[in-house]
C-alpha positions as CSV (number, residue, x, y, z in Angstrom):
1,M,145.0,353.4,198.8
2,L,141.5,352.0,198.9
3,P,139.2,353.2,201.8
4,G,136.5,351.1,203.3
5,T,132.7,351.3,203.6
6,L,131.5,354.9,204.2
7,C,135.1,356.2,204.3
8,D,137.1,358.6,202.1
9,D,140.6,360.0,202.0
10,R,140.3,361.4,205.5
11,L,140.9,357.9,206.7
12,F,144.5,358.2,205.5
13,I,145.4,361.7,206.7
14,S,147.9,360.5,209.3
15,L,149.3,357.8,207.1
16,R,149.9,360.3,204.3
17,Y,151.8,362.6,206.7
18,H,154.2,359.7,207.6
19,L,154.6,358.8,203.9
20,A,155.1,362.4,202.7
21,D,157.9,361.3,200.3
22,R,155.6,358.8,198.5
23,E,153.3,359.4,195.5
24,I,150.0,358.3,196.9
25,L,146.6,357.9,195.0
26,T,143.4,357.2,196.8
27,V,140.8,355.5,194.6
28,A,137.2,355.9,196.0
29,L,134.9,352.9,196.1
30,S,131.6,354.8,196.1
31,E,130.4,354.4,192.5
32,H,130.1,350.6,192.1
33,D,127.7,348.0,193.4
34,N,129.7,344.9,192.4
35,I,133.2,343.7,193.0
36,E,134.3,343.2,189.3
37,D,133.4,346.9,188.4
38,A,135.3,348.1,191.5
39,I,138.4,346.1,190.5
40,S,138.3,347.5,187.0
41,A,138.0,351.0,188.4
42,V,141.1,350.6,190.5
43,L,143.1,349.2,187.6
44,A,141.9,351.9,185.3
45,N,143.0,354.7,187.8
46,A,146.3,353.1,188.9
47,P,149.7,353.4,187.2
48,P,151.2,350.4,185.4
49,D,153.0,349.3,188.6
50,F,151.9,350.1,192.1
51,A,151.8,348.9,195.7
52,L,148.2,348.5,197.0
53,L,146.8,349.2,200.5
54,G,143.2,348.5,201.3
55,F,141.2,349.0,204.5
56,S,138.2,346.8,205.2
57,L,136.1,346.8,202.0
58,G,139.0,348.4,200.3
59,G,141.1,345.3,201.4
60,V,138.5,343.0,199.8
61,V,138.8,344.9,196.6
62,A,142.6,344.9,196.9
63,L,142.5,341.1,197.0
64,G,140.5,341.0,193.8
65,V,143.0,343.4,192.1
66,A,146.0,341.4,193.3
67,Q,144.4,338.2,191.9
68,K,143.5,339.8,188.5
69,A,146.6,341.8,187.9
70,A,149.4,340.3,190.0
71,D,152.0,341.4,187.4
72,R,151.1,345.1,188.3
73,V,150.9,344.9,192.1
74,S,154.3,345.1,193.7
75,G,153.0,344.9,197.2
76,L,149.8,344.2,199.1
77,A,148.7,345.7,202.5
78,L,145.4,344.5,204.0
79,I,144.1,346.4,207.0
80,G,141.1,345.0,208.8
81,A,140.3,343.0,205.7
82,T,138.8,339.5,205.1
83,P,139.2,337.0,202.2
84,H,135.8,335.4,203.0
85,P,132.5,336.1,201.4
86,V,129.5,337.4,203.3
87,P,127.5,334.4,204.5
88,Q,124.3,334.0,202.6
89,Q,122.2,334.2,205.7
90,L,123.5,337.7,206.4
91,H,122.6,339.2,203.1
92,Q,119.1,340.2,204.2
93,L,120.4,341.7,207.4
94,R,122.9,343.8,205.5
95,R,120.2,345.1,203.2
96,A,117.9,345.8,206.1
97,S,120.7,348.0,207.6
98,V,120.5,350.1,204.4
99,D,116.7,350.4,204.7
100,T,117.1,351.6,208.4
101,A,119.7,354.2,207.3
102,R,117.2,355.6,204.8
103,L,114.5,355.9,207.5
104,V,116.6,357.5,210.3
105,G,119.4,359.2,208.3
106,M,122.9,358.0,207.6
107,A,124.7,359.8,210.4
108,H,122.2,358.7,213.0
109,H,122.4,355.1,211.8
110,A,126.1,355.1,211.8
111,R,126.3,356.4,215.4
112,S,123.7,354.0,216.8
113,A,124.3,350.8,214.8
114,L,127.8,351.0,213.3
115,W,130.0,353.0,215.7
116,P,129.9,350.5,218.6
117,N,131.5,347.8,216.4
118,Y,134.1,350.1,214.7
119,V,136.6,350.7,217.6
120,A,138.0,349.0,220.7
121,P,135.7,349.3,223.7
122,D,138.0,351.8,225.4
123,R,137.8,354.1,222.4
124,R,133.9,354.3,222.1
125,G,133.9,357.4,224.2
126,D,136.5,359.2,222.1
127,A,134.4,362.1,220.8
128,Q,136.9,363.4,218.3
129,L,137.5,360.0,216.7
130,C,133.7,359.4,216.6
131,E,133.1,362.8,215.0
132,L,135.6,362.0,212.2
133,V,134.1,358.6,211.4
134,L,130.5,359.9,211.4
135,A,131.4,362.9,209.3
136,M,132.8,360.5,206.6
137,A,129.7,358.4,206.8
138,G,127.3,361.4,206.6
139,D,129.2,362.8,203.7
140,Q,129.1,359.5,201.8
141,G,125.3,359.2,202.3
142,V,122.8,356.4,202.1
143,D,123.1,355.8,198.3
144,V,126.8,355.2,198.6
145,F,126.1,352.9,201.6
146,A,123.6,351.0,199.5
147,R,126.1,350.5,196.6
148,Q,128.9,349.5,198.9
149,T,126.6,347.0,200.7
150,E,125.9,345.3,197.3
151,L,129.6,345.5,196.4
152,A,130.4,343.6,199.7
153,L,127.7,341.0,199.1
154,S,129.0,340.3,195.6
155,R,132.6,339.4,196.7
156,P,133.8,335.8,196.1
157,D,135.8,333.7,198.4
158,Y,139.5,334.6,197.9
159,G,140.8,332.1,200.4
160,S,142.1,329.6,197.7
161,A,143.7,332.4,195.7
162,L,145.9,333.8,198.5
163,A,148.6,331.2,197.8
164,E,149.1,332.8,194.3
165,M,149.7,336.3,195.7
166,T,153.5,336.1,196.1
167,M,154.1,339.9,196.4
168,P,155.4,341.3,199.8
169,S,152.3,341.5,201.9
170,L,151.2,343.1,205.2
171,V,148.2,341.7,207.1
172,L,147.3,344.2,209.9
173,A,144.4,344.6,212.2
174,G,143.4,345.5,215.8
175,T,143.3,342.8,218.4
176,E,139.8,343.9,219.2
177,D,138.4,344.1,215.7
178,A,134.8,342.8,216.0
179,L,134.2,342.8,212.2
180,N,137.2,340.9,211.0
181,P,138.8,339.4,214.1
182,P,142.4,338.1,214.6
183,D,141.6,334.6,213.5
184,V,140.7,335.9,210.1
185,Q,144.0,337.8,209.9
186,K,146.0,334.8,211.0
187,F,144.3,332.7,208.2
188,M,145.2,335.3,205.6
189,A,148.8,335.7,206.8
190,G,149.3,331.9,206.8
191,A,147.9,331.5,203.3
192,L,149.8,334.4,201.7
193,P,153.3,333.1,200.7
194,N,155.2,336.3,201.6
195,A,153.2,338.0,204.4
196,A,154.0,339.7,207.6
197,V,151.2,339.9,210.2
198,S,150.7,342.6,212.8
199,L,147.9,342.5,215.4
200,V,147.8,345.9,217.1
201,S,146.7,345.9,220.7
202,E,144.1,348.4,222.1
203,A,142.6,348.9,218.7
204,G,139.4,347.7,216.9
205,H,138.3,347.8,213.3
206,F,139.4,351.4,212.7
207,V,143.0,350.6,213.7
208,L,144.1,353.2,211.1
209,L,142.6,355.9,213.3
210,E,143.0,354.3,216.7
211,Q,146.8,353.6,216.6
212,T,148.1,355.9,213.8
213,D,151.8,355.8,214.7
214,R,151.9,352.0,215.0
215,V,150.1,351.5,211.7
216,A,152.4,354.0,210.0
217,A,155.5,352.1,211.3
218,E,154.2,348.8,210.0
219,V,153.3,350.2,206.6
220,G,156.7,351.8,206.4
221,T,158.4,348.5,207.1
222,W,156.2,346.8,204.5
223,L,157.1,349.4,201.8
224,E,160.8,348.9,202.5
225,R,160.2,345.2,201.6
226,V,158.4,346.3,198.5
227,D,161.2,348.7,197.5
228,A,164.0,346.1,198.0
229,P,163.5,344.1,194.8
230,I,162.9,347.4,192.8
231,E,166.2,348.8,194.0
232,Q,167.9,345.5,193.1
233,T,166.5,345.7,189.6
234,Q,167.7,349.2,189.3
235,N,171.1,348.3,190.4
236,D,171.2,345.4,188.0
237,D,170.1,347.7,185.2
238,T,172.9,350.1,186.0
239,R,175.4,347.4,186.0
240,N,174.2,346.0,182.6
241,K,174.2,349.4,181.0
242,S,177.8,350.0,182.2
243,K,178.7,346.9,180.3
244,G,176.9,348.1,177.1
245,G,173.9,345.8,177.6
246,S,170.3,346.1,178.9
247,M,168.1,344.2,181.2
248,S,166.5,342.4,178.3
249,D,169.7,341.0,177.0
250,S,171.3,340.2,180.4
251,K,172.4,336.5,180.7
252,S,172.9,336.6,184.4
253,G,169.4,335.1,185.0
254,P,167.5,335.2,188.3
255,K,169.6,334.9,191.4
256,D,167.2,333.0,193.6
257,G,166.8,329.7,191.8
258,G,164.6,330.5,188.9
259,R,161.6,332.6,190.1
260,S,159.5,334.3,187.5
261,P,160.0,338.0,186.7
262,Q,156.8,338.6,188.5
263,S,157.9,337.1,191.7
264,E,161.3,338.7,191.3
265,K,159.7,342.1,191.3
266,A,157.4,341.1,194.2
267,G,160.3,340.4,196.4
268,G,160.5,336.7,195.8
269,A,158.1,333.8,196.4
270,V,158.8,331.1,199.1
271,L,161.0,328.5,197.5
272,Q,159.7,325.2,196.1
273,V,162.1,322.3,196.0
274,E,161.2,320.1,193.1
275,R,162.8,322.0,190.2
276,R,165.8,323.5,191.8
277,D,169.4,322.1,192.2
278,F,170.7,322.2,195.7
279,P,172.9,325.3,195.4
280,E,169.9,327.2,194.3
281,L,167.9,326.1,197.4
282,V,170.6,327.2,199.9
283,S,171.9,330.2,197.9
284,E,174.1,332.6,199.9
285,G,173.1,335.7,198.0
286,R,169.3,335.4,198.3
287,E,167.3,338.1,200.1
288,R,164.9,337.1,202.9
289,V,161.4,336.9,201.2
290,Q,159.3,335.9,204.2
291,S,158.9,337.3,207.7
292,L,161.0,335.0,210.0
293,R,161.0,336.6,213.4
294,G,163.5,335.0,215.7
295,F,165.1,332.9,212.9
296,D,168.8,332.9,212.1
297,D,169.8,335.5,209.5
298,C,171.0,332.9,207.0
299,Y,167.4,331.7,206.3
300,T,165.3,333.5,203.7
301,D,162.0,331.6,204.0
302,I,160.7,328.5,205.8
303,V,161.6,326.1,203.0
304,D,165.2,327.4,203.0
305,Y,165.2,326.9,206.8
306,I,164.1,323.2,206.6
307,V,166.4,322.3,203.7
308,R,169.5,324.2,204.9
309,C,169.5,323.2,208.6
310,T,168.8,319.5,207.6
311,H,171.7,319.6,205.3
312,K,174.0,321.3,207.8
313,I,173.1,318.7,210.5
314,W,173.2,315.5,208.4
315,D,175.5,316.2,205.5
316,E,177.9,318.8,206.9
317,R,177.8,316.9,210.3
318,D,177.1,320.0,212.3
319,V,175.2,317.9,214.8
320,G,175.5,320.6,217.4
321,L,173.1,322.8,215.5
322,I,170.4,320.6,217.1
323,Y,171.0,322.7,220.3
324,T,169.9,325.9,218.5
325,H,167.3,324.3,216.2
326,Y,165.4,322.1,218.6
327,T,163.9,323.0,222.0
328,W,165.3,321.1,224.9
329,N,162.0,319.2,225.4
330,C,161.2,318.6,221.7
331,V,159.2,315.5,221.3
332,A,159.8,313.4,218.1
333,Y,157.3,310.6,217.3
334,T,158.9,308.0,215.0
335,T,157.7,304.7,213.7
336,L,160.0,302.7,216.1
337,G,159.6,304.8,219.2
338,T,159.4,308.3,220.7
339,M,162.1,310.7,221.6
340,Y,161.3,313.1,224.5
341,D,164.3,315.4,224.7
342,R,167.0,317.1,222.6
343,E,169.9,314.9,223.9
344,T,168.2,311.8,222.5
345,H,167.9,313.6,219.1
346,I,171.6,314.2,219.2
347,R,172.5,310.6,220.2
348,D,170.2,309.1,217.6
349,T,171.7,311.4,214.9
350,L,175.2,310.5,215.8
351,Q,174.5,306.8,215.7
352,R,172.9,306.9,212.3
353,L,175.7,309.1,210.8
354,V,178.4,306.7,212.2
355,E,176.8,303.6,210.8
356,F,176.3,305.2,207.3
357,P,179.1,307.7,206.9
358,E,178.4,308.0,203.1
359,R,174.8,308.8,203.6
360,R,173.2,311.7,201.7
361,G,169.7,313.1,202.2
362,M,168.2,314.8,199.1
363,A,165.2,317.1,199.6
364,Q,162.3,316.1,197.3
365,Q,159.4,318.4,198.6
366,V,158.6,320.7,201.4
367,L,155.0,321.5,201.9
368,W,154.0,324.0,204.6
369,R,151.6,326.5,206.2
370,G,151.8,329.0,209.0
371,N,153.7,332.2,209.9
372,D,156.3,333.5,212.3
373,V,153.7,334.6,214.9
374,D,151.6,331.4,215.3
375,G,154.4,329.0,214.1
376,F,155.1,327.1,211.0
377,Y,154.2,323.5,210.1
378,T,156.4,321.8,207.5
379,S,156.2,318.4,205.8
380,H,159.7,317.6,204.4
381,M,160.2,314.6,202.1
382,T,163.7,313.3,201.4
383,H,165.4,310.4,199.6
384,G,168.3,309.0,201.6
385,I,171.0,307.1,199.8
386,G,174.2,305.5,201.2
387,R,176.2,302.4,201.9
388,H,176.3,300.2,205.0
389,T,180.0,300.3,206.0
390,Q,180.0,300.5,209.8
391,F,178.7,298.5,212.7
392,G,175.3,299.9,214.1
393,M,171.7,299.0,214.5
394,Y,171.8,296.8,211.4
395,G,174.8,294.8,212.8
396,K,177.9,293.8,210.9
397,P,178.6,296.0,207.8
398,T,177.3,294.5,204.6
399,G,178.9,297.0,202.2
400,R,175.7,297.2,200.3
401,N,174.0,300.3,199.0
402,F,170.5,301.4,199.9
403,I,167.9,304.1,199.1
404,T,165.0,305.0,201.3
405,R,162.3,307.6,201.6
406,T,161.5,309.7,204.7
407,V,159.0,312.4,205.6
408,A,159.5,314.6,208.6
409,D,156.7,316.8,209.8
410,C,157.9,319.6,212.0
411,M,156.3,322.3,214.1
412,I,158.6,325.4,214.3
413,L,158.7,328.7,216.1
414,E,161.5,331.2,216.2
415,N,164.2,329.0,214.7
416,K,163.4,325.9,216.9
417,I,161.6,322.7,216.1
418,Y,159.4,321.9,219.2
419,K,157.5,318.8,217.8
420,E,158.3,316.4,215.1
421,W,156.8,313.3,213.4
422,I,159.4,311.2,211.5
423,V,158.2,308.4,209.2
424,R,161.1,306.4,207.8
425,D,160.7,303.4,205.5
426,N,163.0,301.3,207.7
427,M,162.0,298.1,206.0
428,G,163.3,299.2,202.6
429,P,167.0,299.5,203.6
430,L,166.7,296.3,205.7
431,I,165.8,294.2,202.6
432,Q,168.3,296.0,200.4
433,L,171.0,295.1,202.9
434,G,170.1,291.5,202.6
435,L,168.9,291.1,206.2
436,D,166.1,288.9,207.4
437,P,163.2,291.2,208.4
438,H,161.6,288.7,210.8
439,R,164.8,288.0,212.6
440,F,165.7,291.7,212.8
441,A,162.2,292.6,214.0
442,A,162.4,289.9,216.7
443,Q,165.6,291.4,218.0
444,L,164.1,294.9,218.2
445,A,161.0,293.5,219.8
446,R,163.1,291.7,222.4
447,K,164.9,294.9,223.3
448,K,161.6,296.7,223.7
449,V,160.1,294.0,225.9
450,D,163.3,293.9,228.0
451,A,163.0,297.7,228.4
452,G,159.5,297.3,229.7
453,E,158.0,299.1,226.7
454,P,154.2,298.6,226.8
455,L,152.4,297.0,223.9
456,M,149.9,299.3,222.1
457,D,146.4,297.9,222.5
458,V,143.5,298.6,220.1
459,L,140.2,297.9,221.9
460,E,137.7,300.2,219.9
461,N,139.0,302.4,217.1
462,R,135.6,304.1,216.6
463,R,135.5,303.4,212.9
464,M,132.1,302.0,213.5
465,L,130.2,303.3,216.5
466,G,128.5,300.3,218.2
467,Q,126.6,298.4,215.5
468,N,126.4,301.3,213.1
469,P,128.2,301.5,209.7
470,P,131.1,303.9,209.3
471,E,130.3,307.5,209.4
472,T,129.0,308.7,206.0
473,E,130.7,312.1,206.1
474,A,134.3,312.7,206.9
475,D,135.5,315.0,209.8
476,V,137.0,317.9,207.8
477,S,137.6,320.2,210.8
478,I,141.4,320.2,210.3
479,A,141.0,321.4,206.7
480,H,141.9,325.0,205.8
481,N,140.2,325.3,202.4
482,D,137.8,323.5,200.1
483,G,140.6,321.5,198.4
484,E,141.9,320.1,201.7
485,A,138.4,319.3,202.8
486,Q,137.6,317.4,199.6
487,L,140.8,315.3,199.8
488,L,139.9,314.4,203.4
489,R,136.4,313.3,202.3
490,D,137.9,311.1,199.5
491,L,140.4,309.5,201.9
492,H,137.6,308.8,204.4
493,H,135.4,307.1,201.7
494,I,138.3,304.9,200.6
495,Y,139.9,303.9,203.9
496,N,137.0,304.0,206.3
497,R,134.0,303.2,204.1
498,R,136.0,300.8,201.9
499,M,134.7,302.5,198.7
500,F,137.8,301.6,196.8
501,G,136.0,302.3,193.5
502,R,136.5,305.9,194.2
503,I,140.2,305.5,193.4
504,E,139.4,305.2,189.7
505,K,137.6,308.5,189.8
506,M,140.2,310.4,191.9
507,Y,143.4,309.4,190.1
508,A,144.5,310.4,186.6
509,P,144.9,307.6,184.1
510,N,148.7,308.2,183.9
511,C,149.2,308.8,187.6
512,Q,152.4,307.7,189.4
513,W,152.5,306.1,192.8
514,H,155.6,306.0,195.0
515,G,155.3,303.8,198.1
516,P,157.2,301.9,200.8
517,L,160.2,299.7,199.8
518,M,160.7,302.3,197.1
519,R,157.9,300.8,195.0
520,E,157.3,302.8,191.8
521,L,154.0,302.0,190.2
522,Y,151.7,303.6,187.6
523,G,148.0,303.9,186.9
524,P,144.9,303.7,189.1
525,A,144.8,299.9,189.1
526,A,148.2,299.8,190.8
527,V,147.1,302.4,193.4
528,L,143.9,300.4,194.0
529,Q,146.0,297.2,194.6
530,Q,148.5,298.9,197.0
531,T,145.7,300.6,198.9
532,M,143.7,297.5,199.4
533,R,146.9,295.6,200.3
534,L,147.4,297.9,203.4
535,V,143.8,297.7,204.4
536,A,143.6,294.0,203.9
537,L,146.4,293.6,206.5
538,M,144.1,295.3,209.1
539,P,140.6,294.8,207.8
540,D,139.1,296.3,211.0
541,S,141.3,299.4,210.8
542,A,140.3,303.0,211.2
543,F,142.0,305.8,209.2
544,V,142.4,309.1,211.0
545,A,144.0,312.2,209.3
546,Q,145.8,314.2,211.9
547,H,147.1,317.1,209.9
548,I,146.8,318.5,206.3
549,C,148.4,321.4,204.5
550,A,148.6,322.5,200.9
551,V,150.9,324.6,198.6
552,E,150.1,325.8,195.1
553,S,152.6,324.1,192.9
554,E,154.9,325.8,190.4
555,E,154.4,322.7,188.3
556,G,150.6,323.4,188.1
557,G,147.9,322.4,190.5
558,T,148.2,321.9,194.2
559,K,150.4,319.7,196.4
560,Y,148.9,318.4,199.7
561,A,150.6,316.7,202.7
562,V,148.5,314.5,205.0
563,R,149.8,312.9,208.2
564,W,147.6,310.0,209.3
565,I,147.3,306.9,211.5
566,M,145.6,303.6,211.0
567,E,144.8,301.3,213.9
568,G,143.4,297.8,213.9
569,H,144.4,294.2,214.2
570,H,146.6,291.9,212.1
571,L,143.8,289.9,210.6
572,G,144.9,289.6,207.0
573,Y,147.6,287.9,204.9
574,G,150.5,289.8,203.5
575,P,154.3,290.5,203.8
576,L,154.0,290.4,207.6
577,G,153.2,286.7,207.6
578,A,150.0,284.8,208.5
579,P,147.3,286.7,210.5
580,T,148.1,286.8,214.2
581,G,145.2,289.0,215.5
582,H,147.7,291.2,217.3
583,P,147.0,294.9,217.5
584,L,148.7,297.2,214.9
585,S,149.2,301.0,214.7
586,V,150.6,302.5,211.6
587,M,151.7,306.1,211.3
588,G,152.1,307.4,207.8
589,I,152.5,310.6,205.7
590,S,151.3,311.0,202.2
591,H,152.0,313.8,199.7
592,F,149.5,314.3,196.8
593,H,149.9,316.3,193.6
594,I,146.4,317.2,192.3
595,R,145.9,318.9,189.0
596,D,142.6,319.6,187.2
597,G,140.8,317.7,189.9
598,K,142.8,314.5,189.6
599,I,145.7,313.0,191.6
600,V,148.6,312.8,189.2
601,E,151.2,311.7,191.7
602,E,151.2,310.3,195.2
603,W,154.0,309.6,197.6
604,V,153.1,307.5,200.7
605,V,155.5,306.6,203.5
606,Y,154.8,304.1,206.3
607,D,157.1,301.6,207.9
608,E,156.4,297.8,207.6
609,L,159.3,297.1,209.9
610,S,157.5,298.9,212.8
611,M,154.4,296.8,212.1
612,L,156.4,293.6,212.2
613,V,158.1,294.7,215.5
614,Q,154.6,295.3,217.0
615,I,153.6,291.8,216.0
616,K,156.7,290.2,217.5
617,M,156.3,292.1,220.7
618,A,152.7,291.0,221.0
619,A,153.7,287.4,220.4
620,M,156.3,287.6,223.1
621,Q,154.0,289.1,225.6
622,Q,151.2,286.7,224.7
623,A,153.6,283.8,225.3
624,G,154.4,285.2,228.8
625,D,158.0,286.0,227.9
626,E,159.7,287.8,230.8
627,P,162.3,290.5,230.3
628,M,165.8,289.0,229.8
629,H,167.4,290.8,232.8
630,D,167.1,290.8,236.6
631,V,164.9,293.6,237.6
632,G,165.5,292.8,241.3
633,G,162.8,292.5,244.0
634,M,161.5,293.8,247.2
């Protein structure tokens, strides 16, 4: 256990009582004035393998320990902590606080300046609690306060490192914590791959002393998660020894699809799809490795949830699972229209399955962020393969095979998807089946016009405000870290400022590009051509990123998912025919793999068929076509 600023082992008295059967070591953080020395001191005092609990400043040091020695840390509990550095503009204020303590005395300064921010407003009059906190501060003294202040100021930004900390984690704080508020805790819990989060009501920063029983219960539950893989290892060891072997010569291998020994011990990292065969992704014997409040018991983490339920619905034909995996009013935005209720989801799924009974969907990637309190966001890319053997939206069966790429972005809470964006490359299968895209698009457009569907209109897409050039800087407000912010800046410069030369700098010389119509291209020159090809269709278009998330990749580097829209007018030549001037809106989703600062692979999905349908609809409405049915009259 690592105490916080001006704290000692008295902070953990109640917790030690509840954990009397545990071997507990408290490492003081009173002798060091920089984060690296504090981290080294913890590692020097700790046993080879240990679970680590840190409060406030102790939590900050715990993050550094977990980053530096993840192979030794079997579990990580962060109480009232933060991964963020102290803003530079606050450094002088922090040091001035030390100077004031030297003038008026540590205990007096703690009572007048620190205590009001330490606890929930309702606990500020708790004399016994105040006496304990001030006693610890007075005993530590000003010199310790000065060193711990410098230690806090020396800490780096651990935000980008959280995704690498795969051990079972607990993020806990009071709902009224004025120093490290709930938003900070939610950020940490969302970035840690294997974290449970608990925000304790009626408690402030010193939640450990304000709500002792609640904290003890949460810590106990966390330690059970930490113990689980250790017990499993011991059981495996016993079984191997009974066979005359040892753990080192066991050939059984990991039971969860190939996690490293480190993540095995840590309770298991959230799955990644790319290097695992399907039975490993939906293993029946895998333990739950992520907090999934309200989810069905069969799901072990959010990636398992997405892959497994998609497989059940589409490949095992359990279409009725949509009732338990979608809210009744779930909205799904697709490239060819919007579905506003669960029954429409079921009807659409049935129709697609009947037309392509041999269809199979293969998961390629699942990128995600979030937690089971605030909800998860996933971006799930699949390859769909099949054969056109039945009547349906594509008409008479052609008997031809097809392959297509789809990305579905979902918002999920307690086992139910409540909002979804589905981007299918519908043009790809159409061409592979030998159908005429223009004729097919005209038929779809006719149905939409007959149904009274309004035409999207682009009047001012705000790429250029008035007569000004495009904004120099991108809006990065949706980014969660520096890597996401930089990618948004790069996309803004390419798509909105038309600085296509940036592509040569962003992409690795041997990059791969996977695009609509299942195009597979290589090298920055190919990326440049395909990017300009899309923009040239709508040379007045604006590019707006709507969501971004990132996952550290087992293959090295980071993978990013960006959902975006482009709006403009059909003013350029291309596969959609001669320019018509009609408005166009394109919804797309791109996945990027960035390693060593370069994009080594990109997958981009948008639907040229939906663009063609929009053009046909605009032409019909411009020509004054009336719906081809009698709508009656007054």
